[in-house]
C-alpha positions as CSV (number, residue, x, y, z in Angstrom):
1,M,-5.5,4.1,17.6
2,N,-6.9,1.4,20.0
3,M,-10.0,-0.1,18.6
4,K,-12.3,-2.4,20.6
5,I,-12.5,-5.9,19.3
6,K,-16.3,-5.5,18.4
7,N,-15.4,-2.6,16.0
8,L,-12.5,-4.2,14.1
9,N,-14.8,-4.9,11.2
10,R,-14.9,-1.1,10.6
11,I,-11.1,-1.2,9.6
12,L,-10.0,-2.0,6.2
13,F,-6.4,-2.9,5.8
14,L,-4.7,-2.3,2.5
15,D,-1.4,-2.5,0.8
16,I,-0.6,-1.6,-3.0
17,E,1.9,-2.6,-5.5
18,T,3.3,-0.3,-8.3
19,V,5.5,-0.3,-11.3
20,S,6.7,2.3,-13.8
21,L,4.4,3.2,-16.5
22,Q,6.8,1.9,-19.0
23,A,9.3,-1.1,-18.9
24,N,12.3,1.1,-19.5
25,Y,13.4,4.6,-19.8
26,A,13.9,4.3,-23.7
27,H,10.1,3.5,-24.1
28,L,9.3,7.1,-22.7
29,D,8.3,10.0,-25.0
30,Y,10.6,12.8,-25.2
31,R,8.7,15.0,-22.8
32,S,8.4,12.3,-20.2
33,Q,12.1,11.6,-20.5
34,C,12.8,15.2,-19.8
35,N,10.6,15.5,-16.8
36,W,12.0,12.0,-15.4
37,N,15.5,13.6,-15.9
38,S,14.5,16.5,-13.8
39,K,13.1,14.2,-10.9
40,A,16.2,11.6,-11.3
41,K,18.7,14.4,-10.6
42,F,18.3,13.8,-7.2
43,Y,19.3,10.1,-7.5
44,Y,22.4,10.1,-9.8
45,K,25.6,12.2,-9.5
46,H,26.3,12.7,-13.3
47,Q,23.2,14.2,-15.1
48,N,24.8,13.3,-18.6
49,D,25.3,9.8,-17.7
50,L,22.4,7.9,-19.6
51,N,23.1,4.7,-18.0
52,D,22.3,6.4,-14.6
53,V,19.1,7.8,-15.9
54,E,17.8,4.5,-17.2
55,L,19.0,2.7,-13.9
56,Q,17.2,5.1,-11.9
57,Y,14.0,5.0,-13.9
58,K,13.8,1.2,-13.4
59,N,14.7,1.4,-9.6
60,K,13.0,4.5,-8.6
61,A,9.9,5.6,-11.0
62,G,7.7,3.0,-9.3
63,I,7.3,5.1,-6.1
64,Y,6.3,8.2,-7.9
65,A,2.5,8.4,-9.1
66,E,3.5,10.7,-11.9
67,F,5.7,8.1,-13.3
68,S,4.2,4.9,-12.4
69,K,0.7,3.0,-11.9
70,V,-1.1,0.7,-9.6
71,I,-0.8,-3.1,-10.6
72,C,-2.4,-4.6,-7.3
73,I,-4.5,-3.3,-4.3
74,S,-4.8,-6.1,-1.6
75,L,-7.4,-5.6,1.2
76,G,-8.1,-7.3,4.4
77,W,-10.8,-7.0,7.1
78,L,-11.2,-8.8,10.4
79,S,-13.8,-10.7,11.9
80,I,-13.2,-11.5,15.5
81,N,-15.4,-12.7,18.4
82,A,-15.2,-12.0,22.1
83,S,-12.7,-14.6,23.0
84,G,-10.1,-13.3,20.5
85,V,-10.7,-16.1,17.8
86,G,-11.6,-15.1,14.4
87,E,-10.7,-14.8,10.8
88,I,-8.9,-12.4,8.2
89,K,-10.7,-11.8,5.0
90,I,-8.6,-11.1,2.1
91,K,-9.6,-9.6,-1.3
92,S,-7.3,-8.2,-4.3
93,F,-7.8,-6.3,-7.2
94,S,-4.8,-6.8,-9.7
95,G,-4.0,-6.6,-13.2
96,K,-2.6,-4.6,-16.2
97,D,-5.7,-2.3,-16.5
98,E,-4.9,0.3,-13.8
99,S,-8.2,2.0,-14.4
100,Q,-10.2,-1.2,-13.5
101,I,-8.3,-1.9,-10.5
102,L,-9.2,1.6,-9.3
103,R,-12.8,1.5,-10.2
104,D,-13.2,-2.0,-8.2
105,F,-11.6,-0.6,-5.3
106,K,-13.6,2.6,-5.3
107,L,-16.7,0.5,-5.8
108,L,-15.9,-1.3,-2.8
109,L,-15.0,1.7,-0.5
110,D,-18.3,3.5,-1.8
111,K,-20.4,0.4,-0.7
112,F,-18.7,-0.8,2.7
113,F,-16.3,1.9,3.7
114,Y,-17.8,5.1,3.1
115,D,-18.0,7.2,6.3
116,P,-14.9,8.6,7.7
117,N,-16.6,9.0,11.1
118,I,-17.0,5.3,11.8
119,H,-14.9,3.6,9.0
120,F,-11.1,3.3,8.9
121,L,-8.3,2.6,6.3
122,A,-5.2,1.2,7.8
123,G,-1.8,-0.2,6.8
124,H,2.0,0.4,7.0
125,N,3.1,3.9,5.6
126,I,-0.2,4.4,4.1
127,R,-0.5,8.2,5.0
128,E,2.8,8.7,3.2
129,F,2.7,6.3,0.4
130,D,-0.5,4.1,-0.3
131,I,-3.2,6.5,0.1
132,P,-1.6,9.6,-1.7
133,F,-0.6,7.4,-4.6
134,I,-3.9,5.7,-4.9
135,S,-5.6,9.1,-5.0
136,R,-3.2,10.6,-7.4
137,R,-3.9,7.6,-9.8
138,M,-7.6,8.2,-9.4
139,I,-7.2,11.8,-10.5
140,V,-5.1,10.6,-13.4
141,N,-7.8,8.2,-14.4
142,N,-10.5,10.6,-14.0
143,L,-12.1,9.1,-11.1
144,S,-13.9,10.7,-8.3
145,L,-12.4,10.3,-4.9
146,P,-14.3,8.0,-2.2
147,S,-15.1,9.9,0.9
148,L,-12.4,8.2,2.8
149,L,-9.6,9.4,0.3
150,N,-11.2,13.0,-0.1
151,L,-8.2,14.5,1.8
152,S,-7.4,17.6,0.2
153,G,-7.3,20.6,2.6
154,K,-8.2,18.5,5.8
155,K,-6.4,19.1,9.1
156,P,-4.5,16.5,10.8
157,W,-7.4,15.8,13.4
158,Q,-9.7,15.4,10.3
159,I,-8.0,12.3,9.1
160,S,-8.0,10.4,12.1
161,H,-9.7,7.6,10.1
162,L,-6.2,6.7,8.5
163,I,-4.5,4.2,10.8
164,D,-0.9,4.0,10.0
165,T,1.4,1.4,11.9
166,M,4.5,3.3,11.0
167,E,3.0,6.4,12.6
168,M,2.0,4.6,15.8
169,W,5.6,3.2,16.1
170,K,7.0,6.7,15.6
171,F,5.6,7.9,18.8
172,G,6.4,11.5,17.4
173,D,9.7,10.8,16.1
174,Y,9.5,12.2,12.7
175,K,13.0,11.3,11.4
176,N,12.5,7.6,11.8
177,Y,11.4,5.0,9.3
178,T,10.8,1.4,10.2
179,S,10.0,-1.2,7.6
180,L,7.0,-3.4,8.2
181,D,9.3,-6.7,8.2
182,L,11.5,-5.0,10.9
183,L,8.4,-4.1,13.0
184,A,7.1,-7.6,12.6
185,Q,10.4,-9.2,13.5
186,I,10.8,-7.0,16.7
187,L,7.2,-7.7,17.7
188,N,7.7,-11.2,17.4
189,I,5.3,-11.7,14.5
190,A,6.1,-14.5,12.2
191,T,5.8,-13.4,8.5
192,P,5.9,-15.8,5.5
193,K,9.3,-15.8,4.0
194,D,9.3,-14.7,0.3
195,E,11.9,-14.6,-2.4
196,L,10.0,-11.5,-3.9
197,D,10.6,-8.0,-2.3
198,G,9.9,-4.6,-3.6
199,S,13.0,-4.2,-5.6
200,K,12.0,-7.2,-7.6
201,I,8.4,-6.0,-8.5
202,H,9.5,-4.4,-11.9
203,D,11.2,-7.5,-13.3
204,T,8.4,-9.7,-12.0
205,Y,6.0,-7.6,-13.7
206,Y,7.6,-6.6,-17.1
207,L,10.0,-9.7,-17.7
208,E,8.3,-12.6,-15.8
209,N,4.6,-11.2,-16.3
210,D,3.8,-13.0,-13.0
211,L,0.9,-11.1,-11.5
212,A,-0.1,-14.0,-9.3
213,K,3.4,-13.7,-7.4
214,I,2.9,-10.0,-7.0
215,Q,-0.7,-10.4,-5.7
216,S,0.6,-13.2,-3.3
217,Y,3.3,-10.8,-2.0
218,C,1.0,-7.9,-1.7
219,E,-1.6,-10.1,0.4
220,K,1.2,-11.2,2.8
221,D,2.0,-7.6,3.7
222,V,-1.7,-7.0,4.5
223,I,-1.9,-10.0,6.7
224,T,1.5,-8.9,8.5
225,S,0.1,-5.2,8.9
226,I,-3.0,-6.6,10.4
227,K,-1.1,-8.7,12.9
228,V,1.1,-5.7,13.8
229,Y,-1.7,-3.4,14.4
230,L,-3.4,-5.8,16.7
231,R,-0.1,-6.6,18.5
232,M,0.5,-2.7,19.0
233,S,-3.1,-2.2,20.0
234,R,-2.8,-4.6,22.8
235,L,-5.9,-6.5,21.9
236,K,-6.3,-10.0,23.2
237,V,-6.6,-11.7,19.8
238,D,-5.0,-15.0,19.0
239,L,-2.6,-14.2,16.1
240,D,-1.4,-17.3,15.7
241,N,-4.6,-19.0,15.0
242,L,-6.4,-16.3,12.7
243,E,-8.1,-18.2,9.8
244,L,-7.5,-16.6,6.2
245,Q,-10.4,-16.5,3.9
246,F,-9.6,-15.3,0.3
247,Y,-12.3,-13.7,-1.7
């Protein structure tokens, strides 16, 4: 989707970070362990090997909304003038109280990004991961879905308000997955090097208790996805001199 510069402030870019509901497999109740065993059989060869079950819970549970929770939602929106100069505004909701994070996010959407006919949600792989994950966890937390997330039963042409940079890059190729970092690299977009990556979120949260580091990592992904979108949309925006404002 190629948005005109004057309408860029209608797009809300987002990224989320998630972790398993429990620090390790042993902390799950019996029913949850049984359900995880069923899910995890796709990842380990020997179903009777407890070590494999525990390892896969740590490594994989965080991507499933049934077994994990949202710990950070970072948001970004643009303010660009006609000369292509402007700023990225960043706001994050993070913490250990998932319900509060989701409530704060919902309030923001309901107030500022509420009409799928004129407002947009954007990010990398949000159609496959971020949006379904947030929606499922809202249902788990007994929250009503904001208009932009109310997608049940919608046809593909009815969810055009979801802008996904990974989908943009696919060009109809449904067997291809391209990471945000790789896409930024090949588009010559500088990204801040970070010692943290997705595989380290679990330990950073449960062992280091460092939410600030996780939030910073999430915000960097939002900033990168914004620049990737602008580059792919061929908009004349000075990517190297976008000012960052944190709220």
